[in-house]
C-alpha positions in Angstrom: 151.9 128.2 33.1 149.8 126.1 35.4 146.0 126.7 35.0 144.4 126.4 38.1 140.5 127.3 39.3 138.3 127.1 41.8 135.1 125.8 40.3 130.9 125.7 40.9 129.2 122.8 40.7 127.0 125.3 38.8 130.4 125.6 35.9 130.8 129.0 37.6 134.7 130.0 37.9 135.0 131.2 41.7 136.0 134.9 41.7 139.1 134.0 43.9 143.1 134.1 42.4 143.9 130.5 40.9 147.1 131.9 40.0 147.6 132.6 43.3 147.5 129.2 44.5 150.3 128.2 42.1 152.7 130.8 42.3 155.6 131.1 45.4 154.0 132.9 48.1 153.4 136.4 47.8 154.6 139.1 49.7 151.4 139.3 51.9 151.8 135.5 52.3 155.0 136.0 53.8 153.7 139.0 56.5 150.9 136.5 57.5 153.9 133.6 57.7 155.5 135.6 59.9 153.0 135.4 62.4 153.1 131.7 63.3 154.5 129.8 65.9 155.6 126.9 64.8 155.0 123.6 63.7 152.1 124.8 61.6 149.4 123.2 60.3 148.6 124.5 56.7 144.6 123.6 56.1 143.7 123.0 52.5 146.7 123.1 51.8 146.5 123.1 47.8 149.9 123.2 46.0 151.8 123.9 48.8 152.6 128.0 48.7 152.2 127.8 51.9 154.2 124.9 53.3 157.0 125.6 51.1 157.7 129.2 52.1 157.8 127.9 56.4 160.5 125.1 54.9 162.4 127.6 53.6 162.4 129.3 56.7 163.0 126.0 58.7 159.6 126.0 60.4 158.4 122.3 60.8 155.2 122.1 58.5 152.4 120.0 57.0 150.1 120.3 54.6 146.6 118.2 54.0 144.0 118.7 51.3 141.6 116.5 50.0 142.9 117.3 46.3 144.5 114.7 43.8 145.7 117.4 41.7 147.0 120.0 43.8 148.7 117.3 46.0 150.9 116.5 42.7 151.3 119.9 42.4 153.0 120.3 46.2 154.5 117.2 45.8 156.5 118.0 42.9 157.6 121.0 44.5 159.0 119.0 47.6 156.1 120.3 50.1 155.1 117.9 53.0 151.9 117.0 52.6 148.9 114.2 53.2 145.7 113.5 50.8 143.5 114.2 54.3 140.1 115.7 55.1 140.5 118.1 58.1 137.5 115.9 59.8 139.5 112.6 59.4 142.7 111.8 61.6 145.6 114.0 61.5 148.7 113.6 63.2 149.4 115.5 65.8 146.6 116.6 67.3 146.3 118.9 69.6 150.0 120.0 69.6 150.2 121.7 66.5 151.4 125.6 67.3 149.3 126.9 64.2 146.6 126.1 61.9 146.6 127.6 58.9 143.5 128.3 56.6 143.9 130.6 53.6 142.6 131.6 50.2 139.1 131.2 51.8 139.4 127.9 53.2 137.9 129.4 56.3 134.8 127.7 54.3 135.8 123.9 53.6 133.4 122.3 55.0 130.3 124.6 54.6 130.0 125.2 58.1 132.7 127.7 58.9 132.1 126.8 63.1 132.5 123.3 62.9 135.9 124.0 60.7 137.1 126.0 63.3 135.9 124.0 66.2 137.9 121.3 65.0 140.7 123.1 64.1 140.8 124.1 67.7 140.6 120.6 68.7 144.7 120.5 66.5 146.1 123.4 68.2 147.9 122.6 71.4 146.9 125.3 74.4 147.2 128.8 73.2 147.6 128.0 70.0 146.5 130.6 66.9 144.6 129.9 63.8 144.9 132.0 61.2 142.6 132.7 58.5 141.5 134.6 55.1 138.2 135.7 54.4 136.2 137.0 51.8 136.1 140.4 50.8 133.6 142.4 53.3 131.5 142.9 49.6 131.0 139.2 49.1 127.1 138.3 50.4 127.8 135.1 53.2 126.4 131.7 51.4 127.4 127.8 51.0 128.2 126.4 47.5 129.8 122.6 46.4 133.2 123.2 44.4 136.2 121.9 43.1 139.8 122.7 42.4 140.5 122.1 39.4 144.7 122.1 38.2 144.5 121.3 34.2 141.8 119.7 33.7 142.3 117.4 36.0 139.5 118.1 38.8 139.9 116.8 43.1 136.4 115.8 44.5 133.6 118.2 45.1 133.2 119.9 48.5 130.8 122.5 50.4 132.1 125.6 50.7 131.3 128.4 52.4 132.0 132.3 52.1 132.9 133.9 55.5 133.8 137.8 55.1 135.4 140.0 57.6 131.7 141.5 58.7 130.5 137.2 59.5 134.0 137.1 61.3 133.1 137.1 65.0 130.0 135.3 65.3 131.2 132.8 63.4 134.7 132.2 65.8 132.4 132.6 68.9 130.4 129.8 67.6 133.1 127.7 67.9 134.7 128.8 71.1 137.1 131.4 69.7 137.4 134.8 69.9 139.4 137.3 67.0 143.0 138.5 68.5 143.5 140.6 65.1 141.9 141.5 62.0 143.9 143.4 58.9 143.8 144.0 54.7 146.7 143.5 53.3 147.4 143.7 49.5 143.3 143.4 49.0 143.1 140.7 51.5 141.0 140.1 54.8 142.6 138.0 57.6 142.4 137.8 61.0 144.2 135.6 64.1 141.9 133.7 65.9 142.7 132.1 69.4 
């Protein structure tokens, strides 16, 4: 069994399901992925379960992440991935049909509105952004974290918590609207446009 956690710089393991990252896409993931319009960019793809699920469906997909241990797992599984920050040069800028920010990745960089503006730049006109949110009870905040897989650690980065309650404001700051919001298997998702 692969051990994967998101750890804060205080040493605390965040209340996220690290096992889910290294397992195949769940039924909730599969239902969400039915909403994509390809090609798809998976931002913060980690071990690549969404990339692999979409590839099996014949959807052109690319995953990007900054964590070498996570990317090693993705590559071992055959996922097309790049070691890349969303804030660096990304292939096919302005031509992606869908961008994914799942598993709480709306928090990448610590400023969700900045991340959403960057993701919007990568999409073609009328592209969609599918995001996963923190539980409504999660307090907003920012902390430094890193992804660890079997003791191998990726780089530290800022991570913000955005709950369902804070999404409309964050999306509005990025020039996006909330098209749809829902809960599936105790996970919260939204479609931004």
